[in-house]
N, C-alpha and C positions, 0 to 999 in steps of 0.2 A: 504493500500500500504506500502510495506517495505521502510524504509528510505534509502537514498543513503549511509548514514553512516553505517548502518547495512549490506548493500551489501558489503562494503569494509571489515569490520571486520569479516563477516561471510564467506567470500570466502575461499575456500581451495586452497592454493598456490601449484601448481603442478610443479615438476621439469621436465625440458625438457630433454628427453633422445634421442633426434634425431641427435645430433651432430655427423658428420661423415657418417650419412646415406645418400645414394643417392636416390633422389626422382625424379620421372618422372613428370616434370612440363610442361604441354601442349605437345609440340613436342620435348622437350629437356630433358636432365637429368642433375641435378645439385646436389651438395653436401651440405647438411645442415651444417651450421656453417662455410661455406667458403665465398668466395668473393660475390657470386651471391645470396645466400639464407641464411637467419637467421630467428630467431623467432620474432613474434609480441610481443609488450610489452603491459601489462595491464594498464587500465586507472581507475581502481576502486578507487585508492587513490585520484583521482581528482573529484569524483562525487559531492562533496559538494561545489565545486568552479567552477562556470560557466565560469569565465575568464580563469581559468587554462585549462578547457576542450576545450575552443575555441582556446587557444594557442597551445595545443597539436594537435588539428585537423589541424591547420595551419602548424605546424611543420611536422607532419607525414602523414597527409591526411586520417587518420583513428583513431577510438577509439575502443579498445577491452574491452568489459565489461563482466566480468565473473558473471554468476548467476543472471542476471537481470530478466529473465523470471522465472516464477514458473515452476518447473520441472513437476509437475502433469498436468499442462496445455499443456506443450510441448508433453508429453506422449499421452494425449488425441488427440491432433491434428495429431500426427504420426499414431495413431490407425485408424483414418479416412482414411488416405492415404493407409495404409496397407490393410484395409478391401476392399477398392475400387479396388486395384490391384488384390487381391484374387478373388473378384467377377468377374473380367474380365480375369481370368485365366492367370495372369501375374506372379504368384508366383509358385515356385517349391513345390509341395505338400509333397515331401520327407523331408522337413525341417520345423521347427516351423515357424508359420506365422510371428512372431515378428522378425525373422532373416532377412526377406525380401530378400530371395534368388530368383533371377529371374528364371522363367520357361525357358525351352529350347526354344531359339529363341526370347525370350522377350527382348526388348530394353528399354533404358531410355525413360522417358516421360516428356513432358512439360505440366503442368496442369494449366498454367496461364489462368485466365478468366473462368475456369470451376467452375461455382458457386455452383454446387452440392458438391464441396469440399471446395473451397476457401471462401465461405460465410456460412459455417456451424458454429454453435456457438463455436465448439471446435477450429477451425482454427482462427476465429476472436478473441477468448479469448487470443491468443498469439500475433497476429500482430496488434491488436487494444487494447491491455491490458492496464490497468491503469499504469503499470510499464513503458511501452515503450512510451505511450502518455505523461506521467508525465515527463519522461526524456527529451523529445523534448520541452515541455513547459519550462522546466528549461534551457535547452541548448540554445534554440532560443530566449528565453525571452518573450514569449507570447503564446496565444492559437495556437495550431498546428493542422494540418490535415494530413491524409494519403490518398493516391489515392484509389479510389473505386476498381480499377483493382488490382488484387493480382497476384503475380508471385509465382509459386510453381513448384518444379522440383524433379523428381526421376532420379538420375544420375546412369546409369548402369555401370557394369564392363567394363573397357577399355575406358570410356568416360571422357572428360574434356572440359573445356571452354577456348577459346583463350583470349588473352589480349585485353581489350577494356576500353573505357570511357563510363559511363552510359549516359552522356549528349547527345550523338548522337541518343539515342532512346527516350529521354524524355526532350528535351531542349527548348520547346516552352513556358514554363512558367518561373518562377524564376529559377535562377541558384543557389540560396541558398536552394538547395534541397539535401536530403541525402538518401542514400540507407542503409537499415539494412538487413544484411545477418544473417538469423536465422537457425542454424542446427536443424533439427527435429530428434534428436537422437545424441548420441556420434559420433564424426567423428575423428578417428585416422588418421594418415598419409596415411595408406593403403586405406582409403575410399575416398580420394580426397578432402581435405578441400580447402577453398578459399585461394588464395595467392594474395598479393597486392604488387605493385612496389612502394616502399616508395621513395618519391621525384618526382614522375611522375606528380603530380599536379602543379609542377613548370617547366615542359618542355614547355617553351614558344612557340617554333615553332610548336610543336605538338598540343598544345591548339589552336593556331591561324589558323590551317589548319584542321586537323582531328577533333579537338574539336569544330569546327564551322559547322560540317556536320550534316545533318538531314537525317536519313535513308529513311523516306517516301518521302522527297523532292528530294534527290540526288540518291536514288536507288543504294547505294553502300553497299557491304557486311560490316557488322558492326565491326568485329574483326580486330584490328590493326595489330596483329602479333600472331604467335604461337611459336615463338622462344624466350625463356626467356633470353638467353645469348646475342643475338643480341641487344635487347633493352638496357641491362645494358652497353654493350660495346659502343653503339652509344650515349646513353643519360646520363648514370650514374644511380645513385640510387641503390637500392638493393631489391630483392624480400624478402618478409617475410610471414610466415605462422605459424601455431601452431595446436596442436591437440585440438579439441573443445569438450565440454561436454554439455549435455542438459541444457538449461537455459542461455548459453552464447550467446552474440550477437556481431557482428562486424558492426560498423557504419562507413561509408566513404562518401567522397564527389563525386560530379559528374565528377570530373577531376582526380580521383584516378584510375590509370590503374590497372586492376585486371583480374584474370582468375582463373584457378583451377589446382590443382595437379590431375594427372590421378587416377581414381578409380581402384586400382589393387586388390581389394578384390573380393569376389564372391557375394556381396550383393549390393542392391540399397542403394545409399546415398540420403536422403531426406533433402531438404532445401527450405526455402522461402526467396525471396528478395523483400522487400516492401519499399515504398518511403514516406518521411515525409518532411513537410515544414510548415512555418508560414501560418495560415489560411488567413491572410490579404494579402499575396503575390499572384501574378498572377499564375494560374495553367494551366498546359498543358492539353488542352481539350480532348486529345485522351484517357485519363485514368480516366475520371470522368463521373459520371452519372449512371443511372440504368443499361444501356447497353453501356459501353464504346466502342468507335469505334476501339481503339487499333491501330495497324499498318494496315493502309488501302491500302498502295501501296508497301511497302518494301516486297520483296520475292513473291509478287503476280503478278509481271510482269517479269518473268524470262528472256525474250528476251531483256529486257532493263537494266538488272542489270549490274553494273560496278564492276570489281574486285578491292579489296583493293590494290593489287600489282600495278595496273595501276594508282590508285589515289596517292599512296605514291611516285611514280616516278614523277607525275605531281606536287605534293607539295614539292618534294625534301626533304622528311622526311624518 
């Protein structure tokens, strides 16, 4: 396993060239470098210092770590996804397979729980790598585990994710639980990288209402908003994003509001979002075991689903 020190000194520092660029963030459009959107800051220089990492997580709600994963492992995991899409006629044959250009009519796909992909040695070599498990043992101060259920997405052109807390989907165990977003390929702004609302983990009223929701219990649509400007105007904070390279990871808390920039390219954007915690802490049973039950009620009873707009009015948030 590479040392945290070598990860810092070996990382190639990239200049951000996005200032002044207008990006489509969910259902809005905001300018990079302005009031509403700026760039994520790296945490590689803190990797040797557990207390500094925890302080940064408390301050920002996230940790951007460049080059944590081995690029060759990420490439292998990406290849499994690409070959699966090709076998299912989801790729345009007029382009190289590695470009992952969707076939006509092909849409983005959620592959979470698809063990034929998410439990291949190639995929597990990334999301259960010595590098990521070693990071959490260091960061959390003890033996750690990751959920058996794995989330994997192919985000198609025009797609994005609305703003949400992860706790509403997986909050039945410890709240000292972290998401790792791993791009399976380089993700420039045009391909729709993740965006986080810095400061949102301190939105007390949102945490006490929306943050106490359970989608399987309450049957409420999970996304809190698709309007990035509205959230900043109402609660403060600032959205942050960056262009990602293979090997990078973004770690964030259950109460960090996040979504994604719209994929304006002509390619699929591949990413995994997986969860990690201390092995000694309570675990949300929906995501563990040989065959996790996952979401057993949410979206499966459409006649009983409640809109987020209705609940936000009720909560006065």
